[in-house]
C-alpha positions as CSV (number, residue, x, y, z in Angstrom):
1,M,59.0,-32.1,-87.2
2,S,56.4,-32.3,-84.6
3,E,53.6,-29.5,-84.0
4,K,55.2,-28.4,-80.9
5,N,59.0,-27.3,-82.6
6,E,57.3,-26.2,-85.9
7,K,55.5,-23.6,-83.4
8,E,58.6,-22.5,-81.8
9,E,60.5,-22.3,-84.7
10,K,57.9,-19.7,-85.6
11,S,57.8,-17.6,-82.7
12,K,61.9,-17.0,-82.9
13,K,61.6,-15.9,-86.5
14,T,61.8,-12.2,-86.4
15,M,59.1,-11.2,-88.7
16,T,59.0,-7.6,-90.0
17,I,56.4,-4.8,-89.2
18,S,54.4,-5.7,-92.6
19,E,54.0,-9.4,-91.7
20,L,52.7,-7.9,-87.8
21,P,48.9,-9.4,-88.1
22,G,46.8,-5.8,-89.6
23,I,49.4,-4.4,-90.3
24,G,50.1,-4.0,-93.9
25,P,52.8,-2.7,-96.5
26,A,50.5,0.9,-96.0
27,S,50.2,0.4,-92.4
28,A,53.7,-0.1,-91.8
29,E,54.4,2.8,-94.7
30,K,52.4,5.1,-92.3
31,L,54.2,4.0,-88.8
32,A,57.6,3.9,-90.1
33,A,57.2,7.9,-91.4
34,A,55.5,8.4,-87.7
35,G,58.6,6.6,-86.2
36,Y,57.5,3.4,-86.1
37,K,60.9,1.5,-87.8
38,T,61.5,-1.4,-85.8
39,L,59.5,-4.4,-83.9
40,E,61.0,-2.7,-80.5
41,S,59.5,0.3,-81.0
42,I,55.6,-1.7,-81.8
43,A,56.6,-3.4,-78.9
44,V,57.2,-1.2,-76.9
45,A,54.2,1.3,-77.7
46,S,50.8,1.5,-76.5
47,P,47.6,0.4,-79.4
48,M,46.1,4.0,-78.9
49,E,49.9,5.4,-80.6
50,L,49.5,3.0,-83.5
51,V,46.3,4.4,-83.9
52,E,46.6,7.3,-84.3
53,A,50.0,7.2,-86.4
54,A,48.7,4.5,-88.8
55,G,44.5,5.0,-88.3
56,I,44.9,1.0,-87.2
57,G,42.0,0.3,-85.5
58,E,42.5,-0.5,-82.0
59,L,42.0,-4.1,-81.9
60,T,44.6,-4.4,-84.7
61,A,47.0,-2.2,-83.1
62,G,46.8,-4.3,-79.9
63,K,46.9,-8.0,-82.3
64,A,50.3,-6.4,-83.8
65,I,52.2,-5.3,-80.9
66,N,50.9,-8.3,-79.6
67,A,52.5,-10.5,-82.4
68,A,56.2,-8.2,-81.8
69,R,56.5,-8.6,-77.9
70,E,56.1,-12.5,-79.4
71,S,58.8,-11.9,-81.7
72,L,60.9,-10.6,-78.6
73,E,60.1,-12.8,-76.6
74,M,59.5,-10.1,-74.4
75,G,57.8,-11.0,-71.2
76,Y,59.8,-12.4,-68.0
77,E,63.0,-13.0,-67.7
78,T,65.7,-14.8,-65.4
79,A,67.6,-11.6,-63.0
80,D,70.7,-12.9,-64.7
81,K,70.1,-11.9,-68.2
82,I,69.7,-8.5,-67.0
83,M,72.2,-8.4,-65.0
84,E,74.3,-9.2,-68.1
85,R,72.2,-6.2,-70.0
86,R,73.1,-3.4,-67.2
87,K,77.1,-4.7,-68.2
88,N,76.5,-2.3,-71.3
89,L,75.8,0.1,-69.5
90,G,78.0,3.0,-70.5
91,K,78.9,6.9,-67.9
92,I,80.2,9.5,-68.4
93,S,82.6,11.7,-66.1
94,T,80.5,15.2,-64.6
95,G,84.0,16.5,-65.1
96,S,84.1,16.8,-61.2
97,K,85.6,13.6,-60.0
98,E,83.1,14.3,-56.1
99,L,80.0,14.9,-58.2
100,D,81.2,11.6,-60.0
101,S,81.1,9.6,-57.3
102,L,77.8,10.7,-56.0
103,L,77.0,9.9,-59.2
104,G,78.4,6.2,-59.0
105,G,80.9,6.7,-61.3
106,G,79.4,9.8,-63.1
107,I,76.5,10.1,-65.6
108,E,74.9,6.4,-66.8
109,T,72.8,5.3,-69.6
110,Q,69.7,3.3,-69.5
111,G,68.1,5.8,-67.7
112,I,66.9,9.7,-67.3
113,T,69.0,11.9,-64.6
114,E,67.7,14.8,-63.1
115,A,69.4,18.0,-62.5
116,Y,66.9,20.5,-60.0
117,G,66.8,23.9,-58.3
118,M,66.9,27.2,-58.1
119,Y,68.3,30.0,-61.5
120,G,72.3,30.4,-61.1
121,S,72.6,26.2,-59.5
122,G,74.4,25.0,-61.9
123,K,71.9,23.2,-64.5
124,S,72.2,24.6,-67.6
125,Q,76.5,24.6,-67.2
126,L,75.7,20.9,-66.5
127,C,74.5,19.9,-69.4
128,F,77.6,22.2,-71.2
129,Q,79.2,20.1,-69.9
130,A,78.3,16.5,-70.6
131,S,77.6,17.5,-74.0
132,V,81.8,17.8,-73.8
133,M,82.5,14.8,-71.5
134,A,80.1,12.5,-74.8
135,Q,82.3,13.2,-77.0
136,L,85.4,11.7,-75.4
137,P,86.5,8.5,-75.6
138,K,85.8,6.1,-72.5
139,E,89.7,6.2,-71.3
140,K,88.8,9.9,-71.0
141,G,85.5,9.6,-68.6
142,G,83.0,10.0,-72.3
143,L,80.9,7.3,-74.5
144,S,82.2,8.8,-78.3
145,G,79.3,9.9,-79.8
146,N,77.7,12.9,-80.1
147,V,74.2,14.5,-78.7
148,L,71.4,15.7,-79.2
149,Y,69.8,18.7,-77.2
150,V,66.1,20.2,-76.5
151,D,66.3,24.1,-75.9
152,T,63.6,24.8,-74.3
153,E,64.3,27.7,-72.3
154,H,67.0,29.9,-74.7
155,T,69.7,28.9,-72.6
156,F,71.8,27.6,-74.4
157,R,75.4,28.9,-75.1
158,P,77.9,27.5,-77.5
159,E,80.5,30.3,-76.3
160,R,80.4,28.6,-73.0
161,I,80.7,24.7,-75.0
162,M,83.7,25.9,-77.1
163,Q,84.8,27.3,-73.8
164,M,84.8,24.1,-71.9
165,A,85.7,21.7,-75.5
166,K,89.0,23.9,-75.6
167,V,90.3,23.2,-71.5
168,K,90.0,18.9,-72.2
169,G,92.0,19.8,-75.8
170,L,89.2,18.9,-78.4
171,D,88.8,21.3,-81.9
172,P,86.0,23.6,-80.2
173,E,83.9,24.0,-83.9
174,K,84.0,20.2,-84.3
175,V,82.3,20.1,-80.5
176,L,79.6,22.6,-82.3
177,K,79.4,19.9,-85.7
178,N,78.6,16.9,-83.0
179,I,76.1,19.1,-80.8
180,F,72.1,18.9,-82.7
181,V,70.0,21.8,-81.1
182,A,66.6,22.2,-81.4
183,R,64.4,24.8,-79.6
184,A,60.9,23.7,-78.0
185,Y,58.4,26.7,-78.5
186,N,55.9,24.9,-76.3
187,A,55.6,21.6,-74.4
188,D,53.5,19.6,-77.3
189,H,57.1,21.3,-80.0
190,Q,59.2,19.7,-76.9
191,M,57.2,16.4,-77.5
192,L,57.3,16.1,-81.0
193,L,60.8,17.1,-80.8
194,I,62.0,13.9,-78.8
195,E,59.3,11.2,-80.5
196,K,60.9,12.1,-83.1
197,A,64.4,12.2,-81.6
198,A,63.9,8.3,-82.8
199,E,64.8,8.9,-86.2
200,I,68.7,10.5,-85.7
201,I,70.1,8.6,-82.8
202,K,71.0,5.5,-84.3
203,E,72.0,8.0,-87.8
204,K,73.9,10.3,-85.7
205,N,75.1,8.2,-82.9
206,I,73.7,10.4,-80.1
207,K,74.8,8.7,-76.7
208,L,73.1,12.0,-74.7
209,V,70.3,13.1,-74.6
210,I,69.5,16.7,-73.4
211,V,65.8,18.3,-72.1
212,D,67.0,21.7,-70.7
213,S,64.5,22.3,-68.5
214,L,62.3,19.4,-69.3
215,T,59.0,21.5,-66.9
216,A,59.5,25.2,-68.4
217,Q,56.6,24.8,-71.1
218,F,54.8,22.8,-69.5
219,R,54.3,25.0,-66.0
220,A,54.3,28.2,-69.1
221,E,50.2,26.7,-71.0
222,Y,49.2,25.1,-68.0
223,I,48.5,26.9,-65.5
224,G,46.2,26.6,-62.5
225,R,44.7,23.8,-60.8
226,G,41.8,23.5,-63.6
227,K,44.8,22.2,-66.4
228,L,46.7,20.0,-63.5
229,A,45.6,17.0,-64.7
230,D,46.1,18.2,-68.0
231,R,49.9,19.3,-67.0
232,Q,50.5,16.2,-65.7
233,Q,49.4,13.6,-68.3
234,K,51.5,15.0,-71.1
235,L,54.6,15.1,-68.7
236,N,54.0,12.0,-67.6
237,K,54.4,10.6,-71.7
238,H,57.0,12.7,-72.0
239,M,58.7,11.3,-69.5
240,H,57.7,7.8,-70.4
241,A,59.1,8.7,-74.3
242,L,62.8,9.8,-72.8
243,Q,62.8,6.4,-70.4
244,K,62.2,5.0,-73.5
245,L,64.6,6.1,-75.7
246,A,67.2,6.1,-73.2
247,E,66.8,1.9,-73.0
248,M,66.6,1.2,-76.6
249,N,69.1,2.7,-77.2
250,N,71.5,2.7,-74.1
251,L,72.5,6.6,-73.9
252,I,71.5,9.0,-71.5
253,V,69.0,11.3,-71.1
254,L,69.5,14.3,-69.2
255,V,66.9,16.9,-68.5
256,T,67.1,19.8,-66.2
257,N,63.8,20.7,-63.9
258,Q,62.8,24.4,-62.2
259,V,62.0,24.8,-58.7
260,M,59.0,26.3,-56.8
261,S,58.9,27.5,-52.8
262,R,56.4,25.2,-50.8
263,P,54.9,27.8,-47.8
264,D,53.3,24.9,-46.0
265,I,57.1,23.9,-45.3
266,L,58.2,24.9,-41.7
267,F,61.6,23.4,-41.6
268,G,64.0,22.6,-44.2
269,D,64.4,23.9,-47.0
270,P,61.1,24.8,-49.1
271,T,62.1,24.5,-52.5
272,A,60.2,21.4,-54.5
273,P,61.4,20.5,-58.2
274,I,58.3,21.0,-61.1
275,G,56.6,17.9,-62.2
276,G,55.7,16.6,-58.9
277,N,55.6,12.8,-58.9
278,I,55.0,11.8,-62.4
279,V,59.1,13.4,-63.3
280,G,59.9,11.8,-59.2
281,H,58.7,8.4,-60.3
282,T,60.3,8.2,-63.7
283,A,64.0,9.7,-63.3
284,M,66.4,7.5,-61.9
285,Y,68.6,9.8,-60.3
286,R,67.1,13.1,-59.5
287,L,70.0,15.8,-57.9
288,Y,69.1,19.0,-56.5
289,F,71.8,21.2,-57.3
290,R,71.9,24.2,-54.5
291,K,74.5,27.6,-54.7
292,S,77.3,28.5,-51.8
293,K,80.5,30.8,-51.7
294,G,81.4,32.2,-55.0
295,E,82.3,29.5,-57.5
296,K,80.8,26.4,-55.7
297,R,78.4,24.6,-56.1
298,I,76.5,22.4,-54.4
299,A,74.7,18.6,-55.1
300,R,72.3,16.7,-53.4
301,L,71.3,13.6,-54.5
302,V,68.0,12.8,-53.5
303,D,66.8,10.2,-55.4
304,S,68.3,6.8,-56.7
305,P,67.7,2.7,-57.4
306,G,70.7,1.7,-55.6
307,L,73.1,4.8,-54.5
308,P,72.8,6.3,-51.3
309,D,71.2,9.9,-50.5
310,G,74.9,12.0,-50.2
311,E,75.5,15.7,-51.4
312,A,78.5,16.6,-53.1
313,I,80.9,19.2,-53.3
314,F,81.3,20.9,-56.8
315,A,82.4,24.4,-59.0
316,V,81.2,26.2,-61.9
317,T,83.9,27.9,-63.5
318,E,85.6,29.5,-66.7
319,R,87.3,26.2,-67.7
320,G,83.6,24.3,-66.7
321,I,82.4,21.9,-64.1
322,E,85.2,21.2,-62.0
323,D,86.6,20.1,-57.9
324,A,85.6,22.8,-55.5
325,K,89.7,23.5,-54.4
326,P,89.9,23.6,-50.2
327,E,89.3,26.1,-48.2
328,K,92.3,28.1,-47.5
329,E,93.3,28.0,-43.6
């Protein structure tokens, strides 16, 4: 075998974590305990993440990451391969055909969908509905999967989910058993819950990760302009951890967001989502919810990589999220 072919064969060989340069069995064990159990998780990590997790040097961490990337052949690839990978995309229905149409067929895997709006606009109701829909088979608008739910505002209501499950013909008790809920008590706890999520995603067949709401804890802890930079830095890390989960596990990340009023906007709606560009640039789909008459809500698609901006009218009823009934003449 020629030296060139030998090198190619060596690069194609899949390594284990303990075989990475500078990572012995002890370091591999520490990395696994911190959630870095696969070459993929090492390859997409930053050197400082591995330094904190395993106590190795920054140079060693960099070499290990590069070796993992070479082993997985991470780099440039042709667009047709990306297209092939996108064929594995999954979607869940929101319960409303109008809202599904606005989103190009439903809420999509491999990215973050953000719903923001004022109190009572239907954000948490979308999370409850999605928790039920994700468990339906694909032919009924689901992904036959389970749900990871991070509740930051103590708004999770199992009774409401049971109500929605009955409407869809599902066993309410079984639906609740397939939703794994964690209450986040502060911003660091919220970030830790997402970092630890990778450990149970495959084990529990998780297809939907929900954070309701994304910014509440950050907003409460980091008050004033002096702490804005720290808040945005942590929020940025949190958003990228969520994005990594979505891409590496082909699952949906659905987050809700609070809003603030912009007094500097003289014309139009002064409502703006919390988190600024950090959240705006990382979320794949951004939905703005607002109240209308009675049960009706209006959803506006504010940002999307491939869909036009638009609006949809839906309803939040006792049955869950549905299409709004037409006005009687």
